[in-house]
N, C-alpha and C positions, 0 to 999 in steps of 0.2 A: 672119179678120174676121167678126164675128157681126152679125146683123140688129139695128139700133138700135131698131126699132119693136116687135119681139116682146118679151114680158115673161116673167119667171120663169126657171126653170132649163131647160136643154136648148134654148136658142135656136138656130135653124138658122143656117147660114152665109149670109153676104150674097153676092149674085151681081153686084150693081152698087152704086156709090156715086155720089151726086148732088153735083156741084160747086156747085149753087145752094143746095140745102137743107142741105148739109154732113151728110148722113145716108146710112147704108148700108142696103140693102133686100134681104130674101130674095125668092125667086121670087114668092110670093103677094103681098107688099106692093109689089113692083115693078110688078105689073100695075095696081094701083089708082093708084099714083103716075104711071105713064106715061100712063094714061088722062086724068088731070087736068092734068098739066104736060107737054105734048108737046114744048116747046122747051127744057126743062132738059137740061143736058149731063151725060151719064152716062159713067163710066169703070169700069175693073176695080176691085173692092173694095179699099180701102185704109183703114188706121187713121190716127189723128191728123189728122183732116180740118182741124182748126183751124190746123195748120202750113201749110196751102196758102193761107191768107188773109194779106193785107198787114196787119201790126200797126198801121200808121199810118193807112191809108185803109179797112180792112176790106173790101177788094175781092180778088178771086181773083188769086193770083200766077200769071199766065198768060204773062208775058214774061221774058226773060233779058237783062240788060244786059251787053253784051260788054266795055264799058270797065271797069265796076266788078266784073264777074264775080259777079253776084248776081241773084236772082229779084226781079222787081218787078211791080206791078199797072199798069193803064192810067193811073191818076191819077199814079203815080210818074213817068211819062214826061213829065208836064206840070209837074213840080216839081223834085225833087232830080236827076232823070235826064233833064232836058230836053236835046234834041239829041243824046243818046247813041244809039248804034246798038243796037237791041234786036231779038231774034228770039223766036218762040214757044218756051216751055219744052220742048214736045215735040220740036221740031227740035234744040235744043241737046242734049237727052238722047240723041237718036238719034245725033248726031255723037260724043258722048262714048262711047256704047256701041260705035259703029263703031271708034273708036280703041282701045278695050279689046279688041275682037274681033281687030283686027290684031295687037295684042301677044300675045293668046292663040294666034293662028295661028303667030306667030314662035316662041313657046315650044314648041308642039307639033312644029314642024319641027325644033327643036333636040333634042327628045326622040327623034324618029325617027332623026336622024343619029347620035346616041349609041348607040341600040339597034343600028343597023346596024354601027357600029364595034365594039360589044361582040361581035356575031356574028362579025365578021372576026377579032377576037382569039382567040375560041374556036376558030375554024377553024384559025388559025395554030398554036395550041397542039397541036391534034390532028395537024397535019402534022409539027410538031416532034417529037412523041412517036413518030410512025412513022419519022421520020428517025433518031431515037435507037435505035429497035428495029433498023432496018437496019444502023446503025453497030455495034450490039452483035453482030449476026451476023457482020459482017466481022471485027471484032476477035476474036470467038471462034475463027474459022478461023486468024487470025494467032497466037493464043495457043498453039496446038498446036506452032507452029514457034518461038515465042519465049516459053518457059515463065517465064523470069525476069521478064518485063515484064507478065505477065497481071494480077496484083493491082493494079499501078499504073494500068494502062489502064482497068480496070473502075471503080476508084475515081474516076478523072478523069471518065469518062463520066457516072457517077451524080451527081457533084457538079455538072456542067454541066446535067444534067437538073433537079436540085433548084433550081439558080439560075434556070433558065428558067421553071420552074413558079412559083417565088416571085415573079419579076418579073411573069408573066402574072396571077397571082392578085391581086397588089397593084394592077396596072393595072385589072383587071376590078372590083375593089372600089371604086376611085376612080370609074370610069364609072357603076357602080350607084348610088353616092352622088350623083353629078351628076344622074342620071335621077330619083332620089327628090326631090332639091331642086327640079328643074324641074317635076315633077308637083305638088309642094307650092305652088310659085309660081303654077302654072296654076290650082290650086284657089282661091288667094287672089284671083286676078284674076276668077274666076267669082263669088266672094262679093261683090267690089266691084261687079261688073256687076249683081248682084241688089239692090243697095242702092236704096232709094226715092230718086227723082231730086231731090226737094226737099231732103232731107238731104244728098244727094251734092253739090249745088251751093251749099249754104248758106255764107255768109261767116262769118268769125270776127270778133266785135266785142271789142276789147280793153278791159280794166278800168283806167281811169286811176288809181284809188286804189291799185293794186298796182304801178304802174310805178316802177322805180328812177329817182331824180332825174337820172341821166345820159341817160335815154331821153325822146324826144319823140314823141307820138302825133299822127297826122293828124287833121284835123277830124272825119272820119267814123269815126275809131277803128278803121279796118281796116288801117292801116300804122303801122310804128314805125321810128325811126332813132336812131342814137347821136348825140346833140347835140354832143358834144365839150366840153361845159361843164356844170358842176353847177347844177341849178335849185333855187331855194329853195322847196320844196313843203311842204305840211302833213305832219307826222309821223303819217300815217294808220296804224292797226294792221295794215292789209293790205299796206302798202308794203314792198317789198324795199329795205333800206337799204345792203346791201353787194354782193350779187350783182346784176349788171346784167341783169335779166329782167323780163318783164311777163306777167301771166296774162290769159286771156280772161274776159269778163264772165260767160258762161254755160258750164256744164259738163254732164255727163251721167252717169247711173247705169245705163244700159242701151243696147242697140241697137248698130248699126254706123254709123260716121261717117267722112267723108272731106273733106279740104280740101287746098288747094295753097298753097305759100309761095314767093314770088319772092325768091331770094337773090342773083341776078345774079353779080357778081364779088366780092362781099363775102367777106372771109377770116376773120371772127370772128363766129360766131352759134350759137344754140341753137334747137331746135324739138322739140316732142313734147307729152307730157301730164304733168300733175303732180297729186298728191292735193290736194284742197281744203284739207287741214289742214297742209300743209307749213309749216315755220318760215320766217318772212319776215325775221327780224332776225339780225344778226351773220354770221359766216363759215358758209357752207353748202356742202356737197358735193353737186353735181348728179349723183346716182347713183340706181340703182334701190333701194338700201338706204334712201335718204332720201325715196323717193316720187316720183322723176323717171324717166320713160321717154323718152329723148331721143336724137337724132342731133345731133352738134356738129361745127363746124369751128373749130379754134383756130389762130390765126396761128403759124406755125413748128412746129406739132405735127401738122397734117393733120386728117383726119376720124376720129371715134371715136364709139362707142356707149356710153351711160352705164351700162354694167354695172359690177359690182364684182368684179375690177378692170376698167378700161375695155378695150374691144376696138377696136384700131386698124384702119382700113379704107383701102384704096387704091382710089380712084375715078377712072377715066379713061374718058371725059372728065369734068371737074368738073361736077356738076349745077348748072344755073341756076335751075330751078324744081323743087321737091320736093313730092311728094304724100304726105300722111300719112293712113293708114287705120287706124281703131280698131274692134275688135270687143270690146265690153265683156264679154259673156258668155264668150267664148273667151279673155279675158285677152291679147289680141294687139294689138301696135302695129307697123305695117309702114311702111317708107319706100320711096318710088319716085322714080326720075329720070323726070320727066314727059316731057321732050323725047326722051330716049333710049328711053323706054318699057321700062325695066329695073327689076328689084327690087334695092334696096340692102341692106336688112337687116330682120329681124323679131325683135322682143323678145317673149318669152312670159312671162307672170306671172299673178297673180290680183288682181283689183280688188275691194276691200271697201268703198269709199266713193266719193263723187263725184270725178270727175277732170275737169280743165280743160286746154284747150290752153294752151301757154306758148311764149314766144319770147325 
């Protein structure tokens, strides 16, 4: 983050950002600002300061509504969020980071346990090799007395050794793969923890013009349900007329983003991101080849990932609340079981245009 006051090339880095002025200052300009405005609130330098302001009241988003799971300003608590339980944004962010930290510690513990188990297997292989060598010596002494059985005994021992080594090598390979996967998941959790907390807690607003007529949106456009009946809606160019899904109103072309979806006990749903240019009309295949990166639950078919061909997943327990983490630059879409604090699956690809959350 660079100083907003300095001009020209080679601007110095900002050391603080002012939540009142919505400006980031270098060391020199911070001194003059602090001398004039002693009561302005300063934070560590951040970009996109306008994202921290309430679009409705143009006040600082300094509270978090527990009921609606969204950031609000002081005036919001007197209107749309009256009587809702709210806490300071900083406290909610600390709670979320603490939860992520606990998950990170669990993953690190799992890595340690598997590393120790890998060492135990290696030790067992060495012991087995020594046992084989001792057995070879015993059989060598017996061979002199039973010449006719020498070749058969040697071949039998060598085959057992090869089998034992193949088994051990296969098991060690599996453990090493598990360790690599756990380390990768730990890195993903660290990336989520570094995400700016305003983006981290931001709600997803749905686009009614894209909603299939079988779907009904809540008044605040943060929830969607299957109505069970066809609605006579205008044939908007953005509306899905066959596939029962809806897109978010806003998408993104950069950065890291995270949101959570409450699925409860529902047994038929989609969630993920889609290209803004996806086809909305006629029969559509929800897959990565068509511009959809999604996790789905299909009644009678279980959980699956929208790869081509689809990858089937066995999830136990069944997730009730799913977290979706997107890193645009890395081409990564990850899904998490929020309650179990476990990683479900990560899709890797390359994004070349705006993508939008869909459900």
